[in-house]
C-alpha positions as CSV (number, residue, x, y, z in Angstrom):
1,M,99.6,-71.6,21.9
2,R,96.6,-69.7,20.5
3,A,95.5,-69.1,24.1
4,V,98.8,-67.5,24.9
5,F,98.8,-65.4,21.8
6,G,95.3,-64.2,22.6
7,L,96.3,-63.4,26.1
8,V,99.2,-61.4,24.9
9,L,97.0,-59.6,22.4
10,I,94.5,-58.6,25.0
11,V,97.2,-57.3,27.4
12,G,98.8,-55.3,24.6
13,M,95.5,-53.7,23.6
14,G,94.9,-52.9,27.3
15,L,98.3,-51.3,27.6
16,A,97.8,-49.3,24.5
17,G,94.4,-48.1,25.7
18,F,95.9,-47.1,29.0
19,A,98.7,-45.2,27.2
20,I,96.1,-43.4,25.1
21,Y,94.2,-42.5,28.2
22,M,97.3,-41.1,29.9
23,V,98.2,-39.1,26.8
24,Q,94.7,-37.6,26.6
25,G,94.8,-36.8,30.3
26,Y,98.2,-35.1,29.9
27,F,97.0,-33.0,26.9
28,Q,93.8,-32.1,28.8
29,E,95.9,-30.9,31.7
30,Q,98.1,-28.9,29.5
31,N,95.1,-27.2,27.8
32,N,93.7,-26.4,31.2
33,N,97.0,-24.8,32.3
34,L,97.1,-22.9,29.0
35,N,93.7,-21.6,29.6
36,L,94.5,-20.5,33.1
37,Q,97.6,-18.6,31.9
38,R,95.5,-16.9,29.2
39,A,92.9,-15.8,31.8
40,A,95.6,-14.5,34.1
41,L,97.2,-12.6,31.2
42,A,93.9,-11.1,30.4
43,Q,93.5,-9.9,34.0
44,A,97.1,-8.6,34.3
45,V,97.6,-4.9,34.7
46,P,99.5,-3.4,31.7
47,T,102.8,-1.8,32.6
48,V,104.9,1.0,31.1
49,D,108.5,2.0,31.4
50,V,109.2,5.1,33.5
51,F,112.3,6.7,34.8
52,A,113.2,6.5,38.5
53,V,116.2,7.4,40.5
54,N,118.7,4.7,41.4
55,R,119.9,6.2,44.7
56,V,118.8,8.5,47.5
57,M,118.7,12.1,46.0
58,E,118.7,15.1,48.3
59,H,117.2,18.5,47.7
60,G,119.4,20.6,45.3
61,E,121.1,17.6,43.6
62,Q,121.1,17.5,39.7
63,I,119.7,14.5,38.0
64,T,122.2,13.1,35.5
65,A,122.0,10.1,33.1
66,E,123.9,8.0,35.7
67,D,121.2,8.7,38.4
68,I,118.3,7.2,36.5
69,V,117.0,3.8,35.8
70,L,113.9,2.4,33.8
71,I,111.4,0.5,35.9
72,K,108.0,-1.1,35.1
73,Y,105.0,0.8,36.5
74,A,101.3,-0.2,36.4
75,E,99.9,2.0,33.6
76,P,96.4,2.6,35.2
77,F,98.1,3.9,38.4
78,L,100.9,6.0,36.8
79,P,101.1,9.3,38.7
80,E,100.8,12.6,36.8
81,G,104.1,14.1,35.8
82,A,106.2,10.9,35.3
83,F,108.9,10.8,32.7
84,R,108.7,8.0,30.1
85,T,111.5,9.0,27.7
86,E,114.9,10.6,28.1
87,E,113.7,13.3,25.7
88,E,111.1,14.3,28.2
89,L,113.5,14.2,31.2
90,F,116.3,16.0,29.4
91,S,114.3,18.1,27.1
92,N,116.9,20.8,26.9
93,G,119.9,18.5,26.4
94,P,122.4,17.0,28.9
95,E,123.8,20.4,29.8
96,E,120.6,21.8,31.3
97,L,119.7,19.4,34.0
98,R,116.7,19.2,36.4
99,V,117.3,19.7,40.1
100,V,115.6,17.7,42.9
101,T,113.3,19.8,45.1
102,R,111.9,16.9,47.2
103,Q,114.1,14.1,48.6
104,M,113.6,10.9,46.6
105,E,114.4,7.3,47.6
106,P,116.0,4.5,45.3
107,N,113.5,3.3,42.6
108,E,111.2,6.2,43.3
109,V,109.5,7.5,40.1
110,I,110.7,10.9,39.0
111,L,107.8,13.3,39.0
112,A,107.6,16.8,37.6
113,A,106.4,18.0,40.9
114,K,109.7,16.9,42.6
115,V,112.1,18.4,40.1
116,T,112.8,21.8,38.5
117,E,112.5,22.6,34.9
118,P,115.7,22.0,32.9
119,G,118.4,24.4,34.0
120,E,116.3,26.0,36.7
121,V,117.7,26.7,40.1
122,A,116.0,24.7,43.0
123,G,114.8,27.8,44.9
124,I,111.6,28.4,46.7
125,S,110.1,29.9,43.6
126,A,110.1,26.4,42.2
127,L,107.9,25.2,45.0
128,L,105.2,27.8,44.8
129,A,101.9,26.8,43.2
130,R,100.4,29.0,40.6
131,G,99.0,32.3,42.0
132,M,100.7,31.8,45.4
133,R,103.3,33.9,47.1
134,A,106.0,33.3,49.7
135,F,105.9,35.1,53.0
136,T,108.4,34.9,55.8
137,I,107.4,34.9,59.4
138,E,109.9,35.4,62.3
139,V,109.6,32.7,65.0
140,D,111.4,31.6,68.1
141,V,111.3,28.6,70.5
142,S,107.9,29.5,71.8
143,S,106.2,30.7,68.6
144,G,107.7,28.1,66.3
145,V,106.4,24.9,67.9
146,S,109.7,24.3,69.7
147,G,111.5,23.6,66.4
148,F,109.4,20.7,65.2
149,L,108.5,22.4,61.9
150,N,109.5,21.1,58.5
151,P,108.8,22.2,54.9
152,G,105.6,20.7,53.7
153,D,103.9,21.0,57.2
154,R,100.7,23.0,57.7
155,V,100.3,25.5,60.4
156,D,97.6,27.8,61.9
157,V,98.7,31.4,62.4
158,Y,97.6,33.2,65.6
159,W,97.9,36.9,66.2
160,T,98.3,38.5,69.7
161,G,97.9,42.2,70.1
162,R,95.9,45.0,71.7
163,I,92.6,46.2,70.4
164,E,90.3,49.1,71.4
165,N,87.1,48.3,73.3
166,G,84.3,50.1,71.6
167,G,85.9,53.5,71.4
168,N,85.8,54.1,75.2
169,G,89.5,54.6,75.5
170,H,90.2,51.2,77.0
171,S,92.0,48.4,75.2
172,S,92.5,44.7,75.8
173,E,95.0,42.1,74.7
174,V,93.5,39.5,72.3
175,T,94.7,36.3,70.6
176,K,93.0,35.5,67.4
177,L,93.3,32.8,64.7
178,I,94.0,34.8,61.5
179,Q,95.1,32.1,59.0
180,E,94.3,28.4,58.9
181,G,96.3,25.5,57.5
182,V,99.0,27.5,55.5
183,Q,101.7,25.4,54.1
184,L,105.4,25.8,55.0
185,V,107.7,25.9,52.0
186,A,111.0,26.6,53.9
187,V,112.4,26.7,57.4
188,D,115.2,29.1,57.8
189,Q,117.1,28.9,54.5
190,T,116.2,25.3,53.6
191,S,113.2,23.9,51.8
192,E,114.3,20.2,52.3
193,S,111.4,18.2,53.7
194,G,113.5,15.2,54.8
195,R,115.0,16.9,57.9
196,T,115.2,14.9,61.1
197,G,115.4,16.1,64.7
198,A,114.3,19.4,66.2
199,T,116.0,22.6,65.0
200,I,115.1,26.0,66.5
201,A,114.2,28.1,63.5
202,R,114.4,31.9,63.3
203,T,112.2,32.2,60.3
204,V,109.6,30.1,58.3
205,T,108.4,30.8,54.9
206,V,104.7,30.0,54.1
207,Q,102.8,29.7,50.8
208,V,99.9,32.1,50.8
209,S,97.7,34.1,48.4
210,P,98.4,37.8,47.9
211,N,95.5,38.8,50.1
212,Q,96.9,36.6,52.9
213,V,100.3,38.3,52.4
214,A,98.7,41.6,53.2
215,A,97.0,40.2,56.2
216,L,100.1,38.6,57.6
217,A,102.2,41.6,57.0
218,Q,99.8,43.9,58.9
219,A,99.5,41.3,61.7
220,Q,103.3,41.0,62.0
221,A,103.6,44.8,62.2
222,T,100.9,45.3,64.8
223,G,101.4,42.3,67.2
224,N,103.1,38.9,67.7
225,L,102.5,35.9,65.5
226,S,102.5,32.3,66.9
227,L,102.3,29.0,64.9
228,S,100.3,25.9,65.7
229,L,101.3,22.7,63.9
230,V,98.4,21.0,62.1
231,G,98.4,17.2,61.7
232,R,99.1,15.8,58.2
233,S,95.8,14.0,58.0
234,D,93.7,16.7,59.8
235,D,91.0,18.1,57.5
236,T,88.9,19.8,60.2
237,V,88.1,23.5,60.1
238,S,88.8,25.5,63.2
239,G,86.5,28.4,62.4
240,A,86.6,31.8,64.2
241,I,88.7,31.7,67.4
242,E,89.3,34.7,69.6
243,V,90.3,34.8,73.3
244,D,90.9,37.9,75.4
245,Q,92.1,38.3,78.9
246,A,88.6,38.6,80.4
247,S,87.3,35.4,78.8
248,L,90.5,33.6,79.6
249,L,90.2,34.3,83.3
250,G,86.5,34.0,83.4
251,I,85.9,37.7,84.3
252,V,82.2,38.7,83.8
253,Q,81.8,42.3,82.8
254,Q,79.4,44.0,85.3
255,A,76.6,46.0,83.7
256,P,76.6,49.7,84.8
257,A,74.1,50.6,87.5
258,P,71.1,52.3,86.2
259,E,70.9,56.0,86.9
260,I,68.2,57.0,89.4
261,E,66.2,59.8,88.0
262,A,66.0,62.6,90.4
263,E,62.6,63.7,91.6
264,Q,61.4,66.7,89.7
265,E,60.9,69.8,91.8
266,C,58.9,72.8,90.6
267,S,58.7,76.3,92.2
268,I,58.0,79.9,91.5
269,R,60.1,82.9,92.5
270,T,58.6,85.9,94.2
271,R,60.3,89.0,95.4
272,R,59.4,90.5,98.7
273,G,61.3,93.7,98.9
274,A,65.0,92.8,98.5
275,E,64.5,89.1,99.2
276,V,63.7,86.5,96.5
277,I,61.7,83.5,97.8
278,D,61.2,80.1,96.0
279,I,57.6,78.8,96.6
280,P,57.1,75.1,95.8
281,I,54.2,74.3,93.5
282,P,52.9,71.1,92.0
283,C,54.7,70.1,88.7
284,T,52.7,69.9,85.5
285,N,53.8,67.8,82.6
């Protein structure tokens, strides 16, 4: 009987020890998971609430309270001009609304660069950077890159006209790059950058400095302007480009033949009665 009791006691103590071991392992695992969660939280990027649109919004649409939603955005990567409160977005009250100047997709953060000031009309003036001016260039199917131009694109502007050749009375037709990488702010009467398909434009409006306005106005009045579309990621500099008809066709200008100096002749005149006679004599320098 004592042997059985001793055996039961030993088994019971073994089970108790195993239970204690299992409990300790469970708590150790929980502590490890808690430490991992704390480490993950320490490395997590903090977020802030910002306003975004909840639907596709086209150029010219007003942003109302029904068109916005709060979303979480990583604070270190928050773009400049985001709106974090309704007081910022509707700073002049619900009657004076902001207007979309660039198409926005659902859940896209509303940025000051893509909307007007409260109550402002979404015209081209809202798209111009400080110190810049809008200038309109007439184009057609040949000069306007066959209609594949959209607001926001960059173009090089070429001038074709006749210039005088060194004041000798002759002129030649020249094509020259006069403005490089100017930005389009409108095509015809629209500044919407989300257009699809090719549309043959009659005018394009570019954003340029006042000096460039004067240059383009002079160029448009004295010749023909053509546009060349620049790639969106192209950051190369074209430099000075000028082509005339002679260089295009490979015509080499011939140098004028040197003048042959006539041999100097010297003489003296004598009169013999009524007759005047020239007598050759050696020339002296």
